[in-house]
C-alpha positions as CSV (number, residue, x, y, z in Angstrom):
1,G,-17.6,1.2,12.1
2,G,-19.1,3.4,9.8
3,T,-22.6,2.8,11.3
4,Q,-21.3,4.4,14.7
5,L,-20.5,7.6,12.9
6,G,-24.1,9.1,13.4
7,Y,-23.9,8.5,17.2
8,A,-20.3,9.7,17.5
9,M,-21.3,12.8,15.8
10,G,-24.3,13.2,17.9
11,Q,-22.4,12.8,20.9
12,M,-19.6,15.3,19.9
13,G,-21.8,18.2,18.2
14,W,-21.6,19.2,14.8
15,A,-18.5,21.4,15.3
16,W,-16.0,19.1,17.2
17,G,-17.7,16.1,15.2
18,T,-17.0,17.4,11.9
19,A,-13.5,18.4,13.1
20,W,-12.5,15.1,14.5
21,L,-13.9,13.2,11.6
22,A,-12.0,15.5,9.1
23,F,-8.8,14.7,11.2
24,S,-9.6,11.1,11.3
25,A,-10.0,11.0,7.5
26,Y,-6.8,12.9,7.0
27,S,-4.7,10.6,9.3
28,T,-6.0,7.8,7.8
29,W,-5.1,8.7,4.2
30,L,-1.9,10.1,5.3
31,S,-0.9,6.9,7.1
32,G,-2.0,4.8,4.5
33,H,0.2,6.5,2.1
34,L,3.3,5.8,4.4
35,I,2.2,2.2,5.1
36,A,2.2,1.7,1.3
37,D,5.4,3.5,0.8
38,M,7.5,1.5,3.4
39,V,5.4,-1.9,1.6
40,V,6.7,-0.9,-1.8
41,R,10.6,0.1,-0.4
42,T,10.9,-3.3,1.4
43,G,8.8,-5.7,-0.8
44,A,6.8,-6.5,2.5
45,G,3.5,-8.4,2.1
46,S,2.6,-8.4,5.4
47,F,2.9,-6.1,8.8
48,P,4.9,-9.0,10.2
49,E,7.1,-8.8,7.2
50,L,7.4,-5.2,7.8
51,G,8.3,-5.5,11.2
52,D,10.8,-8.0,10.5
53,A,12.4,-5.6,7.8
54,A,12.4,-2.8,10.4
55,W,13.6,-4.8,13.5
56,G,14.5,-8.2,12.8
57,A,12.9,-11.3,14.2
58,R,11.9,-9.4,17.2
59,G,10.1,-6.8,15.3
60,R,8.1,-9.4,13.5
61,W,6.8,-11.0,16.8
62,L,6.0,-7.7,18.2
63,V,4.0,-6.6,15.0
64,V,2.3,-10.2,15.2
65,A,1.3,-9.4,18.8
66,L,0.1,-6.0,18.1
67,Q,-1.6,-6.9,15.0
68,W,-3.8,-9.7,16.5
69,S,-4.2,-7.7,19.6
70,G,-5.8,-5.2,17.7
71,Y,-7.8,-7.3,15.8
72,Y,-9.3,-8.8,18.7
73,L,-9.9,-5.6,20.6
74,G,-11.3,-3.9,17.6
75,A,-13.6,-6.7,17.0
76,V,-15.0,-6.8,20.6
77,A,-15.2,-3.2,20.6
78,Q,-17.3,-3.4,17.2
79,I,-19.4,-6.0,18.2
80,A,-20.5,-4.4,21.3
81,Y,-21.2,-1.2,19.7
82,M,-23.5,-3.1,17.1
83,G,-25.0,-5.2,19.8
84,A,-26.1,-1.4,21.4
85,S,-27.1,-0.3,18.1
86,W,-29.3,-3.3,17.8
87,D,-30.6,-3.0,21.1
88,Q,-31.7,0.6,20.7
89,T,-33.1,0.3,17.2
90,F,-35.5,-2.6,18.5
91,R,-36.3,-1.3,21.8
92,G,-39.9,-1.1,22.2
93,Q,-40.7,-3.9,19.7
94,A,-42.8,-6.8,21.3
95,W,-40.6,-9.4,19.6
96,A,-37.6,-7.6,21.1
97,A,-38.5,-7.2,24.4
98,G,-36.9,-10.3,26.0
99,V,-33.4,-9.8,23.8
100,C,-30.5,-8.3,25.7
101,Q,-27.6,-6.4,24.6
102,W,-25.1,-9.4,25.0
103,Q,-27.6,-11.6,22.7
104,W,-27.6,-9.2,20.1
105,M,-23.8,-9.3,20.1
106,G,-24.5,-12.6,19.5
107,V,-26.8,-12.1,16.4
108,T,-23.9,-9.4,15.2
109,A,-21.4,-12.2,15.5
110,L,-23.4,-14.6,13.3
111,C,-24.0,-11.9,10.8
112,L,-20.1,-11.7,10.6
113,W,-19.3,-15.0,10.3
114,P,-19.6,-15.3,6.4
115,F,-17.0,-12.6,6.2
116,M,-14.6,-14.7,8.3
117,M,-15.1,-17.7,5.7
118,V,-13.6,-15.3,2.8
119,P,-10.4,-16.4,2.1
120,S,-8.4,-13.7,0.3
121,F,-9.2,-9.8,-0.2
122,T,-9.6,-10.3,-3.8
123,A,-12.4,-12.7,-3.1
124,F,-13.7,-10.2,-0.7
125,Q,-14.8,-7.6,-3.3
126,G,-18.3,-8.3,-3.5
127,L,-18.7,-8.4,0.4
128,A,-16.8,-5.3,0.5
129,L,-19.2,-3.6,-2.0
130,F,-22.3,-4.8,-0.1
131,S,-20.7,-3.6,3.2
132,S,-19.7,-0.2,1.8
133,L,-23.1,0.1,0.5
134,A,-24.8,-0.9,3.8
135,A,-22.7,1.6,5.7
136,V,-23.8,4.5,3.3
137,F,-27.5,3.2,3.7
138,L,-27.5,3.4,7.4
139,T,-26.0,6.8,7.7
140,L,-28.5,8.1,5.3
141,V,-31.4,6.4,7.6
142,Y,-29.6,8.3,10.4
143,L,-29.8,11.4,8.8
144,G,-33.3,10.8,7.3
145,Q,-34.5,10.4,10.7
146,I,-32.9,13.7,12.0
147,A,-34.6,15.6,9.1
148,A,-37.8,13.8,9.4
149,F,-38.1,14.0,13.4
150,G,-35.4,16.6,14.5
151,P,-32.9,16.2,17.2
152,Y,-33.9,13.6,19.8
153,A,-35.7,15.3,22.7
154,A,-34.9,14.8,26.3
155,G,-38.2,13.2,27.3
156,G,-38.3,11.1,24.0
157,G,-34.9,9.1,23.8
158,P,-31.3,10.3,24.3
159,C,-30.4,13.8,24.1
160,Y,-27.5,14.7,21.9
161,D,-27.5,18.7,22.4
162,Q,-24.8,18.4,25.1
163,W,-21.4,16.7,25.5
164,T,-18.6,16.3,28.2
165,T,-15.0,15.5,27.9
166,V,-15.6,11.9,28.7
167,T,-18.1,11.7,25.7
168,M,-15.9,13.6,23.4
169,L,-12.8,11.3,24.2
170,T,-15.1,8.2,24.1
171,N,-16.4,9.1,20.6
172,V,-12.8,10.2,19.4
173,C,-12.1,6.4,20.1
174,N,-15.1,5.4,18.5
175,M,-14.0,7.4,15.2
176,A,-10.8,5.7,15.4
177,F,-12.3,2.4,15.1
178,T,-14.1,3.3,12.2
179,F,-10.9,4.0,10.5
180,S,-9.2,0.8,11.4
181,G,-8.7,-0.9,8.4
182,H,-5.1,-0.3,8.5
183,G,-4.6,-3.5,10.5
184,T,-4.6,-5.1,6.8
185,F,-3.2,-2.5,4.3
186,P,0.1,-4.4,3.5
187,E,-1.9,-7.7,2.4
188,Q,-4.5,-5.5,0.5
189,I,-1.5,-3.9,-1.2
190,R,0.1,-7.4,-1.9
191,E,-3.2,-9.0,-3.4
């Protein structure tokens, strides 16, 4: 998700992009603390257990359905965004000329496969550090490209100096996906 922040900021402009990024970071921090407080009070080690503590068996099943729907939709969106990033990054390269976005999505899914094999959050520490460093590196690459070449020109690629209500709302959603780690907070706290 962090690799999409540069694009989202470009689509929203500096003022709106910074405001929504700050709001997303603050709401993530606040809701993370609220979730942690609920976990500590109830002793729940997962979202389904939290649903059970709040609303009984129906709450458990509702939370399971929402959590897995969120995982699925979040994963599909992020794989599609990353496929678009690969496609845009390697456009114009001779070796990538015949590769379509859906094929880049397959490459992305294969890159994510090792992450799915990790049995617990404790065992995930090394991959989490690698992922965080990769996200920081890619963000620095985006900023370096802007510093070196300036904003994209209308004739040389996408122009990010204009935004509309549709692009703003789309990228607010993009930022929300960036901060979607809430789906595993109780499990992280438990471990």
